[in-house]
C-alpha positions, 0 to 999 in steps of 0.5 A: 896384496897391499893389505897383507903387506900392511898387516905384516908391517903392523905385526912387526911393529907390535912385536918390536914394541912388545919386545921393548916392553918385555926387556924393560920389565926384565931390567926392572925385575933384575934390579929389584932382585939385586936389591937387599932389604936395606936398599928396599928400606931406603927406597921406601923411606925416600918415597915416604919423604917425597909424599910428605913433602908433597902433602906439606906443599898441598897444605900450604897451597890450600892455606893460601887460597889455592884450589878455589877461584876467588876474587881479589877485592883490591889492588893492595890484595893483588900484590899480597897474593902474587908475592905469596904464591909462586904461580898465579893466573889473574883474570882481569874482568868486567861484568860482561859475557866474555868474562863470564865465559872465562870465569867458568873455565878458570873455576874448573882449572883452579880445582884441577891445578892446585899448584897454581892460584887462580884469582880474578880482579875487576879491572874497572875498579883497579885503574892503577893496576890495569894501567901498570900492566897495560890491560886493555882488552877484557878478559885478559889473563895475567900469568904470573911467576915469582911475583912477575907477570911473565905472559898474557892471554888477551881475549880469545884470540889465542883460544881459537878466536871464539867463546866456544873454546874448551877448558882443555885449550885454556889449560894447554895455553897455561901449560905452554907458559909454564904457569901450571904443571902439565904432563902432556895429557889434559888433567880433565876427564879424558872421557869427556870430549872437547865439544861436551866441555865447551857446551857445558861451560857455555850453557852454564855461563849463559845460565849465570848471565841470565840469573844476574840480570 
């Protein structure tokens, strides 16, 4: 008896959603039917302009070093980088295992979020900068917008307190700080589970660690 009631409720919900979708499609079709050739051409021109602007932005971002995770060689270069890009995620690191884990996630996100520049700088070789920004725990990510540090991700405490956090977890944290664009779903491959991402990043970092020893 209960199962039949549940089934009835589900069927009503499905019908309600289907009706809403149908009404929305009808409205869109009606709007298109009312558009004349001039309206359609104007809409096409607007979309072309939007695409052109986005292509110009992408070209500029790439010229500034976006889409790659790179190391900043000096404190002077740090200031130049944060002035050039509106959004920067800077990893203050030292040569240790936790920082190698963070490197792997940063490398992935740099390619996924071309709108933001992802960089790292050796904290031990940047004493003035580390002191100015109060960098104590490594790794620390400084989340920079419009040349100002807006937020920090210190260690792994905000990422589950473990080095086995997924790239998606870091991505969501950066999105919360609005230092990357985020549409509510991970920009990473949805077919890849969090555990798979954690495992591959962890194993890869271990491999790099052993290679450097």
